[in-house]
C-alpha positions in Angstrom: -7.3 -29.2 -6.5 -4.7 -31.9 -7.2 -4.1 -30.3 -10.6 -3.7 -26.9 -9.0 -1.6 -28.0 -6.0 0.6 -30.1 -8.8 1.1 -26.6 -10.8 2.0 -24.8 -7.6 4.5 -27.3 -7.0 6.0 -27.2 -10.2 6.0 -23.4 -10.8 7.7 -23.0 -7.5 10.4 -25.6 -8.3 10.9 -24.4 -11.7 11.5 -20.8 -10.0 13.8 -21.9 -7.5 15.9 -23.9 -9.9 16.3 -21.4 -12.3 17.0 -18.5 -10.3 19.7 -20.5 -8.1 21.4 -21.0 -11.6 22.4 -17.3 -11.6 22.1 -16.5 -8.0 25.7 -15.5 -7.9 25.8 -12.6 -10.4 25.8 -9.1 -9.0 24.8 -5.8 -9.7 26.0 -4.2 -13.3 28.7 -1.5 -13.3 28.4 0.2 -16.7 31.6 2.2 -16.4 35.1 1.6 -15.0 34.6 4.3 -12.5 31.3 3.0 -11.2 29.2 6.2 -12.0 26.8 4.5 -13.8 25.0 1.4 -12.2 22.2 -1.0 -13.0 20.6 -3.1 -10.3 17.4 -4.8 -9.3 15.7 -8.1 -9.0 13.5 -10.7 -10.5 10.8 -12.3 -8.5 8.2 -14.8 -9.2 5.2 -15.4 -6.8 2.8 -18.4 -6.8 -0.5 -18.2 -4.5 -3.3 -20.5 -3.9 -6.6 -19.5 -2.5 -7.7 -21.3 0.6 -11.3 -19.7 0.6 -14.0 -18.7 -1.6 -15.0 -15.0 -2.5 -18.2 -13.8 -1.4 -19.9 -14.6 -4.8 -17.4 -17.2 -6.3 -19.0 -17.1 -9.7 -16.2 -16.7 -12.5 -18.1 -16.5 -15.9 -21.4 -15.0 -17.2 -23.4 -11.9 -16.2 -23.1 -12.4 -12.5 -19.3 -13.1 -12.4 -17.6 -11.4 -9.6 -15.0 -13.6 -7.6 -12.9 -16.9 -7.3 -12.9 -20.1 -5.4 -10.8 -21.9 -3.0 -8.3 -23.8 -4.8 -7.8 -21.5 -7.4 -4.5 -19.7 -8.3 -4.4 -16.3 -6.4 -1.4 -15.1 -8.3 1.4 -16.4 -10.6 3.2 -13.0 -11.1 6.6 -12.5 -12.6 8.3 -9.2 -11.9 11.4 -7.5 -13.3 12.5 -4.7 -11.2 15.3 -2.1 -12.4 17.2 0.5 -10.7 19.3 2.8 -12.5 21.6 5.4 -11.4 23.8 7.9 -12.9 26.4 10.2 -11.2 27.4 13.2 -13.6 29.4 14.9 -10.9 29.3 15.1 -6.9 26.5 17.6 -7.2 24.2 16.0 -9.8 22.9 12.5 -9.8 19.9 10.7 -11.9 17.9 7.9 -10.7 15.4 5.8 -12.6 13.3 2.8 -11.6 11.2 0.7 -13.7 9.1 -2.5 -13.0 7.5 -4.9 -15.4 5.3 -7.8 -14.5 3.2 -10.4 -16.1 0.3 -12.1 -14.3 0.2 -15.7 -15.6 -2.8 -16.7 -13.6 -5.2 -16.1 -16.2 -3.4 -18.6 -18.5 -2.3 -20.9 -15.8 -5.7 -21.5 -14.4 -8.9 -21.6 -16.5 -10.9 -21.6 -13.3 -9.9 -18.1 -12.4 -12.5 -15.3 -13.6 -11.0 -14.1 -16.7 -13.2 -10.7 -16.7 -10.1 -8.8 -15.5 -7.6 -10.1 -17.8 -7.7 -7.1 -20.5 -8.7 -4.5 -18.2 -6.4 -1.9 -16.4 -6.5 -0.9 -12.8 -9.0 1.5 -11.6 -9.8 4.5 -11.5 -6.9 6.2 -13.1 -5.5 8.2 -14.6 -2.4 6.6 -15.9 -3.9 3.2 -15.5 -1.8 -0.1 -15.8 -2.8 -3.3 -17.5 -3.8 -6.1 -15.0 -2.2 -8.9 -16.9 1.0 -7.4 -18.0 2.4 -4.0 -18.2 5.6 -2.1 -18.0 6.0 0.9 -15.5 8.8 3.5 -15.5 7.9 4.3 -11.7 10.5 6.9 -10.8 13.1 9.3 -12.7 14.4 12.1 -11.0 17.6 14.5 -11.0 19.1 15.3 -7.6 21.2 18.6 -7.3 23.4 19.3 -4.1 23.9 23.0 -3.8 25.7 23.8 -0.6 23.2 23.1 2.1 20.3 22.4 -0.4 19.2 18.9 -1.9 16.9 19.5 -4.7 15.0 16.6 -6.3 12.9 16.9 -9.4 10.9 14.4 -11.2 8.7 11.4 -10.8 9.3 10.0 -7.1 8.1 8.9 -3.9 8.5 10.6 -0.8 7.9 8.8 2.6 7.2 10.8 5.8 6.5 9.4 9.2 7.4 6.4 11.6 4.2 4.1 11.5 4.4 0.8 9.8 0.9 -0.9 8.1 -0.7 2.5 8.8 -0.4 5.9 7.5 -0.5 9.1 9.4 2.5 11.3 7.9 3.0 9.2 4.7 0.3 10.7 2.9 1.9 12.2 0.0 1.8 9.2 -2.4 -1.2 7.3 -3.1 -1.1 3.4 -2.9 -1.3 0.7 -5.7 -3.8 -1.8 -3.8 -4.4 -3.7 -7.4 -2.1 -6.6 -6.8 -1.6 -7.7 -3.6 -3.4 -5.1 -1.7 -1.2 -3.3 1.1 0.7 -6.5 1.9 4.1 -5.6 0.3 6.5 -3.0 1.6 5.1 0.5 1.1 7.8 1.4 -1.4 6.5 -1.2 -3.9 3.1 0.0 -3.8 3.4 3.7 -3.4 2.3 5.4 -6.6 5.1 8.0 -7.4 4.2 11.4 -8.6 6.0 14.1 -10.4 7.0 16.7 -8.0 9.7 19.0 -6.5 11.3 17.9 -3.3 13.7 20.8 -1.6 15.7 19.8 1.5 17.6 22.7 3.3 19.9 21.6 6.3 20.7 24.5 8.6 24.6 24.8 8.6 26.2 24.2 12.2 22.9 23.8 13.7 22.8 22.8 17.4 19.8 20.4 16.9 20.4 19.3 13.3 17.7 21.6 11.9 16.3 20.8 8.5 13.6 22.2 6.3 11.6 20.2 3.5 9.4 21.6 0.8 7.2 19.4 -1.5 5.2 20.5 -4.4 3.2 18.6 -6.6 2.3 21.0 -9.4 -0.3 18.8 -11.5 -0.2 15.4 -10.9 -3.2 13.9 -8.8 -3.8 10.3 -8.7 -6.3 8.6 -6.3 -5.4 5.1 -4.9 -5.6 2.5 -7.6 -7.6 -0.6 -7.2 -7.8 -4.0 -9.0 -10.5 -4.3 -12.0 -13.9 -6.0 -11.0 -13.2 -9.6 -11.2 -9.8 -9.4 -9.7 -8.8 -11.4 -6.3 -8.3 -7.7 -4.7 -11.3 -5.7 -6.4 -13.5 -3.9 -3.9 -16.7 -4.0 -5.9 -17.0 -7.4 -7.2 -14.7 -10.0 -5.2 -14.9 -7.7 -2.3 -18.7 -7.0 -1.8 -20.0 -9.6 -3.8 -21.5 -7.5 -6.5 -21.5 -8.7 -10.6 -18.4 -7.5 -12.4 -20.5 -5.1 -14.7 -21.6 -3.5 -11.8 -18.0 -2.9 -10.5 -17.0 -1.6 -13.9 -20.1 0.8 -13.6 -18.8 2.1 -10.2 -15.2 2.7 -11.3 -16.2 4.3 -14.6 -18.0 6.9 -12.7 -14.8 7.1 -10.5 -12.8 7.8 -13.5 -15.0 10.2 -15.1 -15.1 12.6 -12.1 -11.5 12.7 -11.5 -10.4 16.3 -11.4 -8.2 17.8 -14.1 -4.6 17.7 -13.6 -3.5 21.2 -13.9 -1.8 23.9 -11.9 -5.0 24.7 -10.1 -5.0 21.3 -8.7 -1.5 21.6 -7.1 -0.5 19.8 -3.9 2.3 20.4 -1.5 3.6 20.7 2.2 6.4 21.5 4.4 8.2 19.6 6.9 10.7 20.5 9.9 13.2 18.0 11.3 15.5 18.6 14.5 17.2 16.6 16.9 16.7 17.3 20.6 18.7 14.9 22.9 17.7 11.7 22.0 14.7 12.8 20.2 14.5 13.0 16.6 11.4 15.0 15.7 9.4 16.5 12.8 6.5 18.8 12.2 4.7 18.7 9.2 1.7 20.1 7.2 0.6 18.9 3.7 -2.4 20.3 1.5 -3.9 17.7 -0.7 -6.7 16.1 -2.4 -8.4 13.4 -0.7 -6.9 10.2 -2.2 -10.0 7.8 -1.7 -12.7 10.0 -3.0 -16.3 10.2 -1.6 -19.8 9.1 -3.2 -22.8 11.4 -3.1 -26.2 11.1 -4.8 -26.6 12.5 -8.1 -30.2 13.3 -8.6 -30.0 14.0 -12.4 -28.3 10.7 -13.0 -30.7 8.7 -11.0 -33.5 9.8 -13.4 -32.0 7.5 -16.0 -31.8 3.7 -15.0 -29.1 3.5 -17.4 -26.7 5.9 -15.5 -25.0 5.1 -12.0 -26.9 7.4 -9.6 -24.0 8.8 -7.8 -21.0 11.0 -8.2 -17.3 11.2 -6.9 -15.7 14.0 -5.6 -12.1 14.2 -4.1 -12.1 17.3 -2.1 -9.1 19.0 -0.7 -7.7 18.3 3.0 -5.1 19.6 5.4 -2.7 17.3 7.1 -0.9 18.9 10.2 1.1 16.8 12.7 4.3 15.5 14.2 6.6 12.4 14.6 9.3 11.5 17.2 11.7 8.5 17.2 14.1 8.3 20.5 16.3 5.4 22.0 15.8 4.9 25.5 18.9 3.2 26.7 17.7 2.1 30.1 15.2 -0.1 28.4 17.2 -0.7 25.3 14.2 0.2 23.3 13.2 2.4 20.5 10.2 4.3 20.9 8.5 6.2 18.2 5.4 8.0 17.4 3.1 10.1 15.2 0.0 12.5 15.5 -1.9 14.1 12.8 -4.8 16.4 12.7 -6.8 16.4 9.4 -9.0 19.6 8.6 -12.0 18.8 6.6 -11.7 15.2 5.9 -14.7 14.3 3.7 -17.4 11.6 4.2 -19.7 10.3 1.6 -23.5 9.2 1.5 -24.5 6.0 3.5 -25.4 3.5 0.9 -27.4 1.1 3.4 -24.3 -0.9 4.6 -24.1 0.3 8.1 -26.1 -2.4 10.1 -29.6 -1.4 10.0 -29.2 2.4 9.8 -30.8 2.6 6.4 -30.2 4.2 3.4 -29.4 7.8 3.6 -28.7 9.3 0.2 -27.2 13.0 0.3 -26.3 15.2 -2.3 -23.3 17.0 -0.6 -20.5 15.2 1.3 -19.8 16.1 4.9 -16.8 17.6 6.4 -15.1 16.7 9.8 -11.8 16.9 11.1 -10.0 14.3 12.7 -7.2 13.4 15.0 -5.2 10.3 15.0 -2.3 9.0 17.1 0.3 6.3 16.9 2.8 5.0 19.7 5.2 2.2 18.9 8.4 0.6 20.2 11.2 -1.6 18.6 13.0 -3.9 20.7 15.6 -6.9 20.5 14.9 -9.8 22.9 17.1 -12.7 23.6 15.1 -16.1 24.1 17.8 -18.7 24.7 15.4 -21.5 24.5 14.2 -20.5 21.2 17.3 -18.9 19.9 20.7 -19.1 21.6 22.8 -17.2 18.9 20.4 -14.5 17.6 17.8 -11.9 19.4 14.1 -11.7 18.5 13.0 -8.4 17.1 9.7 -7.2 18.4 7.9 -4.2 16.8 4.5 -2.9 18.0 2.1 -0.2 17.6 -1.1 1.2 19.1 -3.2 3.6 17.0 -6.1 5.5 17.7 -8.2 7.8 15.5 -11.4 10.1 16.2 -13.6 11.8 14.1 -14.6 15.0 15.9 -18.2 16.0 14.6 -20.0 14.1 12.0 -23.5 12.8 11.5 -22.6 9.1 11.0 -26.4 7.8 10.3 -26.0 9.8 7.2 -22.2 9.3 6.3 -20.0 6.4 6.0 -16.7 6.8 8.1 -15.2 3.1 7.4 -15.0 2.8 11.0 -16.4 0.4 13.3 -18.0 -3.0 12.5 -20.9 -1.1 10.5 -19.0 1.7 9.0 -20.5 4.3 11.0 -18.4 4.8 14.3 -16.5 7.9 14.9 -13.4 6.2 16.6 -11.0 3.5 15.9 -8.5 1.4 17.8 -5.8 -0.7 15.9 -2.9 -2.9 16.9 0.0 -4.4 15.4 2.9 -6.7 16.4 6.0 -7.9 14.1 8.4 -10.6 15.2 11.3 -11.9 13.4 14.6 -13.6 14.0 17.5 -15.5 12.3 19.1 -18.9 12.1 22.1 -20.5 10.7 23.9 -17.0 10.2 21.1 -15.3 8.6 20.3 -18.0 6.2 16.7 -18.9 7.6 14.4 -16.2 8.7 11.2 -16.8 9.9 8.6 -13.7 10.3 5.2 -13.0 12.2 3.0 -10.0 11.4 -0.6 -9.5 12.7 -2.7 -6.5 12.7 -6.1 -6.0 14.0 -8.7 -3.4 13.8 -10.5 -3.8 17.0 -13.4 -1.4 16.1 -14.2 -3.0 13.1 -13.2 -6.7 13.8 -11.0 -7.0 10.8 -7.0 -7.5 10.4 -4.8 -10.0 9.0 -1.9 -12.5 9.9 1.1 -13.2 7.8 3.5 -15.9 8.8 6.3 -16.8 6.5 9.6 -18.2 6.7 12.6 -17.2 4.4 15.6 -19.2 3.0 18.4 -17.0 2.2 21.5 -19.4 0.9 23.3 -16.3 -0.7 23.3 -12.6 -0.6 21.4 -12.3 -3.6 18.8 -15.5 -3.7 16.0 -15.9 -1.4 13.0 -18.3 -1.1 10.1 -17.5 0.9 6.9 -19.4 1.9 4.0 -18.2 3.8 0.4 -18.2 4.7 -2.0 -14.8 4.5 -5.2 -15.0 6.8 -7.4 -11.9 6.6 -10.4 -11.5 8.6 -13.6 -9.1 9.0 -17.0 -8.8 10.2 -20.2 -9.9 8.5 -20.7 -6.3 7.2 -17.0 -6.5 5.8 -16.6 -2.8 7.2 -13.6 -1.2 7.7 -12.5 -0.4 4.1 -9.0 -1.5 5.0 -9.5 -5.4 5.4 -13.0 -6.1 5.7 -13.7 -6.1 2.0 -10.6 -8.2 1.1 -11.3 -10.8 3.6 -12.2 -13.4 1.6 -8.6 -13.6 -0.2 -6.7 -16.0 2.3 -3.9 -17.9 0.5 -0.5 -19.7 1.0 2.1 -18.3 -1.3 5.7 -19.2 -2.3 8.3 -16.4 -3.6 11.7 -16.8 -5.2 13.6 -13.7 -5.6 16.8 -13.2 -7.2 18.7 -9.7 -6.7 21.6 -8.2 -8.9 
């Protein structure tokens, strides 16, 4: 433990010193007119686990997780953002990210099984230890009142933080720090066409947006078995080899990426008084997938006895954002109705309801709503010069018609409830002219008894350089239900980040 703590301190110090030396270097302008620019950042993150995995065995046939005191991460990232302005009407953007996860080489107590594996289930997987990803590359054409973007990109709809109702176009990469980074860091960009039309001289600033993903389906991505954020080993305590079998089946059952599997939707936006509003509809494949019994495979003990499917669903909903001057508060909200949300078989984990294998998945409509607020509050006893920023959300979801004895809902403390309630609160402020930034974020799933708390403090001596120290606490019930944070609850850690932007 002492050796690991010393390693943690040394690596953090090296990161801070090395990045401080170059912290005053700015973005690179490639030509004299500023039409071609290159920016980005270098970030190094060190983390140490403060608790064991469910089954902290890191070698041999039963390997599945890591122990308290092991390094949780030693990740170095290079992020590059290139832009080219060919004319006032035509631009090109490209974003790339490379990383090296040094935890396997620095700490031989860490489970080495994922080192040479890739994220799961695919397609287009990335190596767990190190890789390079051209995340986005797209052209933007302005033609009158039309804005057309074509290429690999991410598109964010909605007003919610830490939860997704409208922000459903891009899947998430949950392989390297689950869902704790900013959404733009973990969305998986897709090849798509995005067309926006702003109605000229519109009294209500009307606009229409059409999104089409012709042939690029990708589900959520997860860590390979044995990784800190892996579901089927570190999360559920299964041996790594079992997790590999499950993910292989998920990969083999992925649908073909062709024009017959296209996804797309429409969003309408407008402003009515103080109310910025949108209405949206989006047709897509489910990004999680559902498991059902495969009778043929179950006859052969060497095969995994379940199959995975990724059915189509339809999301319909709306959002609003408005400023209330009387309360000096921004209120925001979302509502989403999902048609034909799929639910897979109960594998025996929902608290005594037994094993209920089914050969076909069920479909049920769902309705969800989020209400949130953002407000700045002066608290002179704690900060005489800067306000505290409070951002809160309340979220409810209902499954309208489903036999939860047979199908997993991933809601409630036994994965069998048909409703869900979530609350979140973010608080931050600034000291010393923005150089010291403390922040607290908590999210709690009331119906499943799971959630997380992230408390950190950032030191930002210059505009381009920052150091963040924090603690991440995750909790869940005994069944590890909820899918969101229950299966990764054994990943509490302390961390240190050093980031230089250019």
